[in-house]
C-alpha positions as CSV (number, residue, x, y, z in Angstrom):
1,X,-26.6,-84.3,-74.5
2,X,-28.7,-85.2,-77.5
3,X,-31.6,-84.0,-76.6
4,X,-30.2,-80.7,-75.6
5,X,-28.4,-80.6,-79.4
6,X,-31.8,-81.3,-80.7
7,X,-33.4,-78.4,-79.0
8,X,-30.8,-75.6,-79.9
9,X,-31.3,-77.4,-83.8
10,X,-35.1,-76.9,-83.6
11,X,-33.9,-72.5,-82.1
12,X,-31.7,-72.7,-85.0
13,X,-34.4,-73.3,-87.6
14,X,-36.9,-71.4,-86.0
15,X,-34.5,-68.5,-86.0
16,X,-33.6,-69.3,-89.5
17,X,-37.0,-68.9,-90.6
18,X,-38.2,-65.8,-89.0
19,X,-34.8,-63.7,-89.9
20,X,-35.0,-65.4,-93.6
21,X,-38.6,-63.7,-94.0
22,X,-37.6,-60.1,-92.0
23,X,-35.5,-59.5,-94.8
24,X,-36.3,-57.5,-97.6
25,X,-37.3,-59.2,-100.8
26,X,-38.5,-58.7,-103.9
27,X,-42.2,-59.4,-103.1
28,X,-41.7,-57.7,-100.1
29,X,-42.8,-60.8,-97.4
30,X,-42.3,-59.6,-94.4
31,X,-39.5,-57.0,-94.3
32,X,-42.0,-54.6,-94.9
33,X,-42.9,-55.3,-91.0
34,X,-39.7,-53.5,-90.5
35,X,-36.9,-55.8,-91.2
36,X,-35.8,-53.8,-93.8
37,X,-37.8,-50.9,-95.1
38,X,-38.4,-47.5,-93.6
39,X,-36.0,-45.5,-92.2
40,X,-37.4,-44.2,-88.7
41,X,-36.8,-47.7,-87.0
42,X,-33.8,-48.8,-85.2
43,X,-31.9,-49.2,-88.4
44,X,-31.4,-48.2,-91.7
45,X,-32.8,-50.3,-95.2
46,X,-28.7,-51.0,-95.7
47,X,-27.8,-51.2,-92.2
48,X,-30.8,-53.9,-91.2
49,X,-30.3,-55.4,-94.5
50,X,-26.4,-56.6,-93.6
51,X,-28.1,-57.2,-89.5
52,X,-30.3,-59.6,-91.1
53,X,-28.2,-61.1,-93.7
54,X,-25.0,-61.5,-91.0
55,X,-27.5,-63.5,-88.4
56,X,-29.0,-65.7,-91.0
57,X,-25.2,-66.7,-91.8
58,X,-24.4,-67.5,-88.0
59,X,-27.8,-68.7,-87.4
60,X,-27.4,-71.4,-90.6
61,X,-24.0,-72.0,-89.6
62,X,-24.8,-72.9,-86.4
63,X,-27.4,-75.2,-88.1
64,X,-24.9,-77.3,-90.2
65,X,-23.1,-77.7,-87.3
66,X,-25.6,-79.2,-84.9
67,X,-27.1,-81.1,-88.1
68,X,-23.4,-83.1,-88.6
69,X,-23.1,-83.2,-84.7
70,X,-26.3,-85.2,-84.4
71,X,-25.5,-87.1,-87.5
72,X,-22.0,-88.5,-85.7
73,X,-24.0,-89.0,-82.6
74,X,-26.7,-91.3,-84.3
75,X,-24.2,-93.1,-86.1
76,X,-21.9,-93.7,-82.9
77,X,-25.2,-95.1,-81.2
78,X,-25.9,-97.6,-83.8
79,X,-22.6,-99.2,-83.8
80,X,-23.3,-99.7,-79.9
81,X,-26.6,-101.6,-80.6
82,X,-26.2,-104.5,-82.2
83,X,-29.1,-106.9,-82.2
84,X,-29.5,-110.1,-83.4
85,X,-32.7,-110.8,-85.4
86,X,-32.4,-114.3,-85.7
87,X,-34.4,-116.2,-82.4
88,X,-32.2,-118.8,-80.5
89,X,-34.7,-121.4,-81.8
90,X,-34.3,-120.7,-85.5
91,X,-30.8,-120.1,-84.7
92,X,-30.3,-123.8,-83.7
93,X,-32.1,-125.3,-86.6
94,X,-29.4,-123.0,-88.8
95,X,-26.7,-124.7,-87.1
96,X,-27.9,-128.1,-87.6
97,X,-28.6,-128.0,-91.1
98,X,-25.4,-127.3,-91.6
């Protein structure tokens, strides 16, 4: 389950990066390739901007949810595995000195 959520998390991170780079910015970025400019494409400038902003927000919300889920899962797994770091020979020596 954790591997599946981690895979979704990585895919969301890549999608966020792509959608942010496609948005129109002051410097141009990659929006000039069709994301935010050029009225002859599938969307006009305003529609593309709204679509890209909305999709980025959805991907970001999913990213936050998967982040929190992975943190909770890691925390719960940490409680299950209790490790005794004192070797048995050292433990008996400590008990003998008390």
